[in-house]
C-alpha positions in Angstrom: 14.0 -31.8 -28.2 10.8 -33.9 -28.6 8.6 -33.6 -31.7 4.8 -33.9 -31.8 4.0 -36.6 -34.4 0.4 -35.3 -34.7 1.5 -32.0 -36.2 2.5 -31.7 -39.9 5.6 -29.8 -40.7 3.8 -27.5 -43.1 5.6 -24.3 -42.2 8.5 -23.1 -40.1 9.2 -20.5 -37.4 11.6 -18.7 -39.7 9.0 -18.4 -42.5 6.4 -17.1 -40.0 8.8 -14.6 -38.6 9.4 -13.3 -42.1 5.6 -12.7 -42.6 5.4 -11.2 -39.1 8.1 -8.6 -39.8 6.2 -7.5 -42.9 2.7 -7.4 -41.3 3.1 -6.6 -37.6 4.2 -3.3 -36.1 7.8 -3.3 -35.0 6.9 -2.1 -31.5 5.2 -5.4 -30.7 8.1 -7.3 -29.2 8.6 -11.1 -29.1 10.7 -12.9 -26.5 11.3 -16.0 -28.6 11.2 -16.5 -32.4 8.8 -19.4 -31.9 5.2 -19.8 -33.2 2.9 -22.1 -31.2 0.7 -24.7 -32.8 -0.7 -26.5 -29.7 -0.5 -26.2 -25.9 -1.7 -28.3 -23.0 -1.1 -27.7 -19.3 2.6 -26.6 -18.9 3.8 -27.9 -22.3 3.5 -26.5 -25.8 4.5 -27.5 -29.3 5.6 -25.1 -32.1 4.7 -25.2 -35.8 7.7 -27.4 -36.5 6.6 -30.0 -33.9 9.2 -29.1 -31.2 8.0 -29.5 -27.6 8.7 -27.0 -24.9 8.2 -26.7 -21.2 6.4 -23.4 -20.4 8.0 -21.6 -17.5 6.5 -18.2 -18.7 2.8 -19.0 -18.6 1.9 -16.2 -21.0 3.4 -13.8 -18.4 1.4 -15.2 -15.4 -1.8 -15.7 -17.3 -1.9 -19.5 -17.2 -1.9 -20.4 -13.5 -4.4 -23.2 -14.4 -2.4 -24.3 -17.4 -3.0 -24.1 -21.1 -6.5 -25.2 -22.1 -7.6 -26.5 -18.7 -10.5 -28.8 -19.7 -12.9 -27.4 -17.1 -12.3 -23.8 -18.2 -12.7 -24.8 -21.9 -15.9 -26.6 -21.1 -17.3 -23.6 -19.2 -16.5 -21.3 -22.1 -18.0 -23.7 -24.7 -21.2 -23.8 -22.6 -21.4 -20.0 -22.4 -20.9 -19.7 -26.2 -24.1 -21.6 -26.7 -26.1 -19.1 -24.6 -24.9 -15.6 -25.4 -21.5 -14.0 -26.0 -22.2 -10.3 -25.6 -24.9 -7.9 -24.4 -22.8 -5.2 -22.9 -23.4 -5.4 -19.1 -24.4 -1.7 -19.0 -27.3 -2.5 -21.4 -28.4 -6.0 -20.4 -26.9 -7.6 -17.3 -26.2 -11.3 -16.7 -25.8 -13.4 -13.6 -22.2 -14.6 -14.1 -20.9 -11.0 -13.7 -22.8 -10.7 -10.4 -21.7 -14.1 -9.2 -18.1 -13.5 -10.0 -18.2 -10.1 -8.2 -19.7 -11.9 -5.1 -16.9 -14.4 -5.2 -14.1 -11.9 -5.4 -15.7 -9.6 -2.7 -15.6 -12.6 -0.4 -11.9 -13.4 -1.3 -10.4 -9.9 -1.0 -8.7 -9.0 2.2 -10.1 -6.4 4.7 -12.8 -6.4 7.3 -15.1 -4.1 5.4 -17.9 -4.3 2.8 -16.6 -4.7 -0.7 -17.8 -4.2 -4.3 -16.3 -5.1 -7.7 -16.1 -3.7 -11.2 -15.1 -5.8 -14.2 -13.1 -4.7 -17.2 -11.1 -6.2 -20.0 -7.3 -5.7 -19.4 -4.9 -5.2 -16.5 -4.1 -1.7 -17.7 -7.8 -0.8 -17.9 -8.2 -2.1 -14.3 -5.3 0.1 -13.1 -6.8 3.2 -15.0 -10.0 2.6 -13.1 -8.4 2.4 -9.7 -7.0 5.8 -10.3 -10.4 7.1 -11.4 -12.1 5.6 -8.4 -9.5 6.9 -6.0 -9.7 10.4 -7.4 -13.5 10.4 -7.3 -13.5 9.2 -3.7 -10.8 11.6 -2.3 -11.4 14.6 -4.5 -7.6 14.6 -5.0 -5.5 14.2 -8.1 -2.0 13.0 -7.0 -0.8 9.4 -7.3 2.4 8.1 -5.8 3.9 5.1 -7.5 7.3 3.4 -7.0 10.5 2.9 -8.9 10.7 -0.3 -10.8 6.9 -0.7 -10.8 5.1 -1.8 -13.9 1.4 -0.9 -14.3 0.6 -1.1 -18.1 0.9 0.4 -21.5 -1.8 3.0 -21.7 -0.7 6.7 -21.2 -1.9 6.8 -17.5 -0.4 3.4 -16.6 2.8 4.3 -18.4 3.0 7.4 -16.3 2.7 5.2 -13.2 5.3 2.7 -14.5 8.7 3.3 -13.0 10.8 1.9 -15.8 11.6 3.8 -19.0 13.0 1.3 -21.5 11.3 -0.1 -23.5 7.8 0.9 -22.2 8.0 4.7 -22.0 10.6 5.5 -24.6 9.3 8.0 -27.1 5.7 8.1 -25.8 5.7 11.1 -23.5 4.5 13.5 -22.1 2.6 11.5 -19.6 -0.3 12.5 -17.4 0.6 14.9 -14.6 0.3 14.6 -10.8 2.1 11.2 -10.8 5.2 10.9 -8.6 7.7 8.1 -8.0 9.1 7.1 -4.6 11.8 4.5 -4.0 10.7 0.8 -3.7 12.7 -1.0 -1.0 15.3 -3.2 -2.4 17.9 -4.5 0.1 19.9 -6.2 -2.6 20.5 -2.9 -4.4 20.9 -0.8 -1.3 17.5 0.7 -0.7 16.2 0.0 2.8 12.6 0.2 4.0 13.5 3.4 5.9 14.9 4.8 2.7 11.8 4.0 0.8 9.4 5.5 3.4 11.6 8.6 3.7 11.4 9.1 -0.1 7.6 9.3 0.2 7.9 12.1 2.8 10.4 13.8 0.4 7.8 13.8 -2.3 5.4 15.6 0.1 8.1 18.2 0.8 9.4 18.7 -2.8 6.6 17.8 -5.2 3.1 17.6 -3.9 1.5 18.2 -0.5 0.1 15.0 1.1 -3.4 16.6 1.2 -3.5 16.5 -2.6 -2.5 12.8 -2.9 -5.3 10.4 -3.7 -3.5 7.1 -3.5 -0.3 5.1 -3.3 -0.1 2.3 -5.9 2.3 -0.7 -5.6 2.7 -4.3 -6.6 3.0 -6.8 -3.7 5.7 -8.4 -5.8 7.2 -6.2 -8.5 6.7 -8.0 -11.9 8.6 -6.4 -14.7 10.7 -4.6 -12.1 12.4 -7.9 -11.0 10.2 -9.9 -8.6 11.2 -8.0 -5.6 8.8 -8.7 -2.7 7.4 -5.7 -0.8 8.6 -6.1 2.8 5.9 -6.3 5.5 7.5 -3.3 7.4 7.3 -1.2 4.2 3.6 -2.0 3.6 2.8 -1.3 7.3 4.8 2.0 7.2 3.0 3.0 4.0 -0.4 2.2 5.5 0.5 4.4 8.5 1.4 7.3 6.2 -1.7 6.8 4.1 -4.0 6.7 7.2 -2.4 9.8 8.6 -3.1 11.8 5.4 -6.3 10.3 4.2 -4.6 8.5 1.2 -5.8 5.3 -0.3 -3.6 2.2 -1.0 -4.0 0.5 -4.4 -2.6 -3.0 -4.7 -1.7 -3.8 -8.3 -2.3 -7.6 -8.3 -2.6 -8.0 -12.1 0.4 -10.4 -11.9 0.4 -11.5 -8.3 -3.3 -12.3 -8.1 -5.2 -15.5 -9.0 -3.2 -17.7 -6.6 0.3 -17.1 -8.0 1.7 -16.2 -4.6 0.0 -18.9 -2.5 -3.1 -16.9 -1.6 -5.7 -15.8 -4.1 -4.5 -12.2 -3.6 -0.9 -11.7 -2.5 -2.1 -8.8 -0.3 -3.9 -11.3 1.9 -0.5 -11.9 3.3 -0.1 -8.3 4.4 -1.0 -7.3 8.0 -2.9 -4.4 6.6 -5.5 -4.3 3.8 -5.4 -2.3 0.6 -8.4 -0.1 -0.2 -8.5 -1.1 -3.9 -7.1 -4.2 -5.7 -6.6 -4.4 -9.5 -6.7 -8.0 -10.8 -6.4 -9.6 -14.3 -4.1 -12.1 -16.1 -4.7 -15.6 -14.6 -8.2 -14.9 -13.2 -9.8 -16.4 -16.3 -7.2 -18.9 -17.4 -6.2 -17.1 -20.6 -9.5 -15.4 -21.5 -9.6 -11.5 -21.3 -11.1 -10.1 -18.2 -9.9 -7.8 -15.4 -11.4 -6.3 -12.3 -11.2 -3.8 -9.5 -12.2 -5.0 -6.0 -12.3 -2.6 -3.1 -14.0 -0.9 -0.2 -17.7 -0.5 -1.0 -17.8 3.2 0.0 -14.7 3.9 -2.2 -16.0 1.8 -5.1 -19.3 3.7 -5.0 -17.7 7.1 -5.3 -18.1 7.4 -9.1 -21.6 8.3 -10.3 -23.7 5.8 -12.4 -22.3 5.8 -15.9 -18.8 6.8 -14.8 -17.5 3.2 -14.9 -17.7 0.4 -17.4 -16.8 -0.4 -21.0 -18.3 -2.1 -24.1 -16.5 -5.5 -23.5 -16.0 -5.0 -19.7 -16.7 -8.2 -17.8 -17.7 -10.1 -20.9 -19.9 -13.2 -20.4 -17.1 -15.4 -21.8 -14.5 -14.0 -19.4 -16.9 -14.3 -16.4 -17.7 -17.9 -17.2 -14.0 -18.7 -17.6 -13.1 -16.9 -14.3 -15.8 -18.8 -12.4 -14.5 -22.1 -13.8 -10.9 -21.1 -12.7 -12.2 -20.5 -9.1 -13.7 -24.0 -9.1 -10.5 -25.5 -10.4 -8.6 -23.8 -7.6 -10.9 -25.4 -5.1 -11.1 -28.8 -6.7 -7.4 -29.2 -7.3 -6.3 -27.3 -4.2 -4.1 -25.0 -6.3 -3.4 -22.5 -3.5 -1.6 -25.2 -1.6 -0.1 -26.3 -4.9 1.2 -22.8 -5.5 3.2 -22.9 -2.3 4.5 -26.4 -3.1 5.6 -25.3 -6.6 7.3 -22.3 -5.1 9.2 -24.4 -2.6 10.3 -26.9 -5.2 11.5 -24.1 -7.6 13.3 -22.2 -4.9 15.1 -25.4 -3.8 16.0 -26.3 -7.4 17.2 -22.8 -8.2 19.4 -22.7 -5.1 21.1 -25.9 -6.2 21.9 -24.2 -9.5 23.1 -21.1 -7.6 25.5 -23.2 -5.5 27.5 -24.0 -8.7 26.8 -20.7 -10.6 28.4 -17.8 -8.8 26.6 -15.3 -11.2 23.4 -16.1 -9.3 23.4 -13.9 -6.2 19.8 -14.0 -5.3 17.0 -16.6 -5.4 13.7 -15.1 -4.2 9.9 -15.2 -4.5 6.5 -15.4 -2.9 4.6 -18.6 -3.5 5.2 -19.7 -7.1 6.3 -16.2 -8.3 10.0 -17.0 -8.3 13.2 -15.4 -9.8 17.0 -15.4 -9.8 19.2 -12.4 -10.3 22.5 -12.5 -12.2 25.7 -10.4 -11.7 29.1 -10.5 -13.5 31.3 -12.7 -11.3 28.8 -12.3 -8.6 29.6 -8.6 -8.1 26.4 -6.8 -7.0 27.7 -3.6 -8.6 27.6 -5.3 -12.1 24.2 -6.7 -13.1 24.7 -9.2 -16.0 22.0 -8.6 -18.6 24.1 -10.3 -21.3 24.5 -13.6 -19.4 20.8 -13.4 -18.7 20.0 -13.2 -22.4 22.3 -16.0 -23.3 20.8 -18.3 -20.6 17.2 -17.6 -21.7 18.1 -18.2 -25.4 20.0 -21.4 -24.6 17.1 -22.7 -22.5 14.6 -22.1 -25.4 17.0 -23.9 -27.7 16.9 -26.9 -25.3 13.1 -26.7 -24.9 12.4 -24.4 -21.9 10.5 -21.1 -22.3 11.7 -18.5 -19.8 11.4 -14.7 -19.5 13.8 -12.1 -18.2 12.9 -8.9 -16.4 14.2 -6.3 -14.0 15.4 -2.7 -14.2 18.8 -4.0 -15.2 17.6 -6.8 -17.4 19.4 -9.4 -15.2 16.6 -11.3 -13.7 15.2 -14.6 -14.9 11.6 -15.2 -13.7 9.5 -18.3 -13.4 5.8 -18.2 -13.9 5.1 -21.9 -14.6 1.4 -23.1 -14.5 0.5 -24.3 -11.0 -0.9 -27.4 -12.6 2.6 -28.6 -13.8 3.7 -31.9 -12.3 6.8 -32.2 -10.1 8.5 -34.2 -12.9 7.9 -31.4 -15.3 9.2 -28.8 -12.9 12.4 -30.9 -12.3 12.9 -31.4 -16.0 12.6 -27.6 -16.6 15.1 -26.9 -13.7 17.5 -29.4 -15.2 17.3 -27.7 -18.6 18.0 -24.4 -16.9 21.1 -25.9 -15.1 22.3 -27.3 -18.4 21.8 -23.9 -20.1 24.0 -22.2 -17.5 26.7 -24.8 -17.9 26.5 -24.4 -21.7 26.9 -20.6 -21.9 29.4 -20.0 -19.1 
């Protein structure tokens, strides 16, 4: 474990955890009992001077790394001009320019428009509002294992109870959950599509469904990639019944999966896309991009928010787009993913608990089972490996419906040497806890 000589050892993680427990609500979780003092690119240092490699990226928020100098410069320049006017009161060009850029990037051979907001959950809420306004229908079909946010509407959409939904119900009505295809756990594409038809028979007629909502790669659900045949089958059902498709790209967007939007890799286009997280390199902003006719369904005044599409967030997001171009980060995303997959497979070769290595672009994960038995997901081993890795200087996160998936969301700007160092720490952590 390396120490940063520039940081004084004025306090400790333990002391700050004590203060946190007294001051912060218990429901705000924390994956690691570590307090950050400084971060650059894919490394960070805690208040005790210990150095860590960041394979979590603030949960996919830091695709351009911590404190990218171009993003910081853009934000500093914006701070000197104006920080807030509320776009619905006095507009500003960066909002319009960013909308133009995202309209051009989004998949689909149709005219597009964009709305900016503040958080991923807010973006998802607004996709539902827009879909309902356009179709005149109320029903929304989501999928098992999906994660869409922490507000009451987005919790209703989320297909995972603990810890997100526990104790918070009842949730908004007219939300239904179909099966998400998961070959590893015995759910085929045919099973998943049949479950949608079952909802139409048992719960709500198709003519009252406004939209399907899905993640191109499930985030909290375990990094399961939506199979092309499933997306195509869902599009066929949607078109048959006049239902919209919403792609939740809060985590998969902003280049994480090798294209700016993961849904660019689909053979069919979604009608609406929700985006957030890495689009502004760590500064709060989110958006909804979609078919112009759909986006224009709500009346003037029906969309917006006080901080929605803040000047700071827009400036940061425009800088992120330039960084992607200048540093060719879409190609880098694919290269990072390939290097991670290869390294994780080498670990899996000697660790029978790892039964699957998967991902799309640089959104990569491994899934652990007791003695490799697919009937016995190993959440305990997953916890031990993540904790041991942190002790050795690597920040990881777990996820999945069974808590047995280790995910990697390292900044795309990380060097190959840093990726290899992190993979070696992960290999050593497995060896230490087995």
